[in-house]
N, C-alpha and C positions, 0 to 999 in steps of 0.2 A: 423339554427333554434335559437340557443343560441344567435347569434349576432342579429337577429330579435328582440329577447326578450330584449336585452340590449339596442337597438334602442329605442323600445318602453318605457323602464325605464327612459331612458334620456329625451324624448319627455314629459313624466308625469311629470319628476323632474323640467324641464325647465318651464313647464306651471305653477306649483305651485310656482316656484321661482318668475317668472314675474308678477303672480298675487299678490304675498306679496309685490313686489317692486311697483306695480301700486298703491296699497293701501297705502303705505307709500308717494308716490308723491302726491296722491290726499290729504292727510292730510297735507302734508307740503305746497301745493301751496297756500292755504288762507294765512297763515303766511307769505310767502315770498311776497306776494302781498301787504299785510297789512304794510310789513316794508319799502316798497318804499317811500322815502320823497317827496311826491306829495300833494298839496292841493286838488286836484281832487279825492284822494282816502282817504280824511279824514273820510268820512261816512262809507266807507267799514272798514277802520282801527277801528273805534268805534264799528262797528258791530261784528268784530272778538274778541275785547276785551269783548264786552258784553257775547258773548258766552263762553268766557273763565273765565268770573268772578266766584268768589266764595268768601264766607266770607266776610271780610272788604272791598274787592275790587270789590264786585258785585254791578253793577250799578242799582240804584232804579227802572229804567225803566224795568229791567229784572226780578223783582222779580215774576212776574205771572207765568213764566215758570222756576220754580226752584223745587229742593228736598232739604231734609235737608242734611247739609254737612257731617253729620255723616255716610251718605251712601258711603263715602270713603271707608268704611270697606269692601263694596260689591266687589270693585275691587280686593282687597287683598284676600278675601275669594275664589273668582273665579280664581285669578291669581295664588295662592297656589295650588288649586287643579288642574289647567290645567298644570302648569309647572312640577308638581309632576307626572302626567300622562306621559307627554313628557319625562321626566327624566327616569322613570321606564321603559318605553318601549324602549326607545334608549339604555339605559344601558344594559338591557336584550339582545337587539339585538347585542350590541357591544361585550358583554361576549360570546355569542353563535357562532357568525359568523366572528369576527373581532379581535381575540386575537393578542396581541403584545408580542412577546418573545424576550428576551433579544438578542438571537443569530441573529435575523433577523432586529432588529431595531438598527443598528450601528450608531456611531457618524456622519458618513458621511450622512446618512439619514437625521438625525436631521438638520444637517447644511444646507442641500438642501431644507428643509421644514419649515425653521424658520418662514415664512409667511404663512403657511398652505398649499402650494401647490395648491391652488385653482385657476382656470383659469375663470375669471368672465363672458367673453363673449363667451367662447367655449365650445363645447360638452365635458367637462373635463373628464368625465368618460372614454372616449376613450383613454385618455393619462394617466390615473393612473395606477400605478403599485398596485400589491395587498397590499404592505406595504403602499404606499400612501393612498390608500383607507381605510385602517385600521386606519391610523393617522387621516384622515378627520372624521371618525366615533367617535373616542375617543376625538377629539377635540371638537365635538358637545356636548359629554357628559360632558366635562369639563366646558364649557360655560353654560350648563343647571344647573349644581351643584352650580355655582355662582349665577345665577338667581333664583334657589330654596332659597339659603341663603337671598338673598335679599327680595324676597316677603314673606318669613316667618317671617323676622324681621318687615316688614311693616304690616303684619297681626296682630302680637302681639302689636305693637304700636297703631294700630287703635283702640284696645280694652283697653289697659292698660296705654298708655302715653298721648295720646291726650284727652283734655276734651273740646269737641266742645260746644260753645254756643248754647242754645236752639233755638236762632234766627237766626244762622249762616245757610246760604242757598248756593246752588250749582246750576248753571244753568243746566236744562236737557240735553242740548248738550254737556256741559262739562263732565256730568256724562256718557253720551254715548260714548265720546271720550276715557274716562278712561276705559271703559268696551273693547272698541277697542283695546287701547293699551296693556292691559294685556291679550289680545286674540293673537294678532300679533307679540308682542316683543318676547315673549319665543319661538314661532313658527319661528321667523326669525333666532334664533341661531342655529336651526337644520334643516333649510328648505331644505338644499341640501341632507340630508339624509332621510328626513321624508317620502318620497314614499316607500323607500325600508323598513323603520321601520314599516310602516303602513301594508305593505305586509306581512311581517314577523309576527306582532302581529295578523293579520286576519288568517293566517295559523295555528298559535298556539291556537286560539280561536276555529277555525274550527275542529282541531284535537281533542281538549278537547270535543266538542260537539259530534263529531262522535264516538269516543271511549268511552266516559262516564267517570264520576268521578272516577268510581271504577277500570277502566282500564288505567287510565293515570298515569304514574309514576310521582312522585314529583320532581320538578326540582331541579338538583344539584347547590348548591351555595357555592362557594369559596370566602371567603372575600378577600383573598390575590390576587387571580387571577382577581377579580373585581376591585382592587384598584390599584394594581401595574402598569397598562398601564398609569394611570393618572400621575404617577411618570417618565414616559418616554417621556413626551412631550417636546416641544422645549422651547428655552428661551423667545419667544414672549408669551408663556402661563404662564411662570413664572412672567415675568415682568407685563404682563396685570393683572395677579391675585393680584400681590403687589399692583398696582394701584387701582384696584377694591377695595381692602380691606382698602386702605388709604381713599378713598372716603366713603365707607361704615361706617367706624368708626366715621368719621367726622359728617356724617349725623345722625348716632344714637346720638352722643353727642348733636347736635343742636336741634334735635327732643326732647331730654331730657330737654333741656334748655327752648323750647317752652311749653312743657308740665307742667314744674315746674312753669310756670307764672300763671297757673290757677288751682293750687292744692286745693284751697278753693272755695266752691260753691259761695260764695260772689264775687269772682273775675270772675264769668262766662261771665259777659258783660264789663269787665275792660280790657283796652289795656295798656300794659306796653312795655317800650323800652327793648328789650332783650340785654344781654351782655354775654360775655364768647366766648371762641373758634373762629370760623370765624365770629361770629357776630361783631368782632371788626373792621373788614375791609369791610364786605358787609352786605346788608340789608336781604338777603335771602341766607344765606350760606347752608342752607339744600338743595336748587335747585342747587348750585354750586356743592356740594358734590355728588348730583346725576349725574350731568354731568361728573364729574370725574369718577365715578364708571362705567358708560356706555362707557366712553372712555377707561376705563381699559378692559371691554368686547371686543371693538373693537380691541385693541392690542392683546389680547389673542386670537382673531379669526384669526390673521394674517394680518389683514388690507386689505385683496384682495377682500374681498367680499362686492359688492355694497349694498346688503341688510342691512348689519349692518351699514354701513355708513349712509343709509337713516334712519334707526332706531336712531342713534346718532343725525342725524340732526333734526329729529322731536323733540327729548328730549331738545336739545338746543334751538329750536326755541320757543316751547311752554313754557318753563321754563324761558327764556329771557322775553318773553312778559309779563308773570305773575310777574316776579321780577320786571319789570320796574314799573308796576302799583303799586305793594306794596310799592316800594321805594318812589314813589311820594306820596303814601297815608301818609306814615310815616312823610314825610316833612310837609304835610299840618296839620296832627294831632299834632306833637309836636314842638314847637318852639326851644327846646333845643336838637333836634336830632343832633347826632354826625355829624359833617359836613365832616369829613374825609371818611365816608363809601360810597362805590359805591353801585350800585344796585345788581349786581351779580358776575361781573368779577373785581378782584381787580385791581385799577389804570386805568381801561379801561372804564367800563360801570357800 
């Protein structure tokens, strides 16, 4: 009976995993096709760029199907709420069902799971020991903590750093893609444990309803026991976390530079060449920093999960297209634009 329940759980998990992967593939395909250097695909390339347009790189023909660019804040409001929900439920599940004690999590275990111990194409739960499964759950918590730090900062920036021009617009499909991203990206970081976390959360809610508030004991919370497992993860998580914060800090600096260009209302419609930090080498360093921090998430995940590879692929494809258009706009707009700057990848593109 227990084996049948395990198989049913695996089937459910794989269904969600492949649904998320299919969503990323569907989002990636238009960008991959548009990147093919063929004259026959020129119109398709322009169509994709039109859908991805926002602000200064929005094509005039797309103005009809747009929303204010300040609606970017919607992504981060939803993303912060959704990531917080995933983090809270996954962390609670980890604390209740997947404790990692110092005695059972030996250095040999860490060494054998530096890449997360995930088998991408197999029914991996059948091969995981209890310690391996606990490691997988706490690794998901760690990734969600990093994602929470990112979306909260972006939420704050959307209200207090960026001063969008009243005329700045965002294509409606670009808006919908942003909503899609901040729905699927956080889920991708914990998708391998999401079914069991959802079952656990549902049981907790059902127990609360059945027993009533007056008969339900308050959950015990030990700060040390809830944080200490995060300190017992492997070197991949440490290295990935360092790379994540490297990109995170540079993106914060670059956003601050962009925000400072429009500190006065009189500058609302004025464009200025940005300088400082990574702006000295690329035109869109905030995009480069985003790619760096998502690469950090990939490394922290162990690098064996195709879902997170697809997430990174989408980030790279989407931001590379936008950065290319931004770079070409700068070159057209300013005759004295620094010639040593690339679009997004230093010395490459």
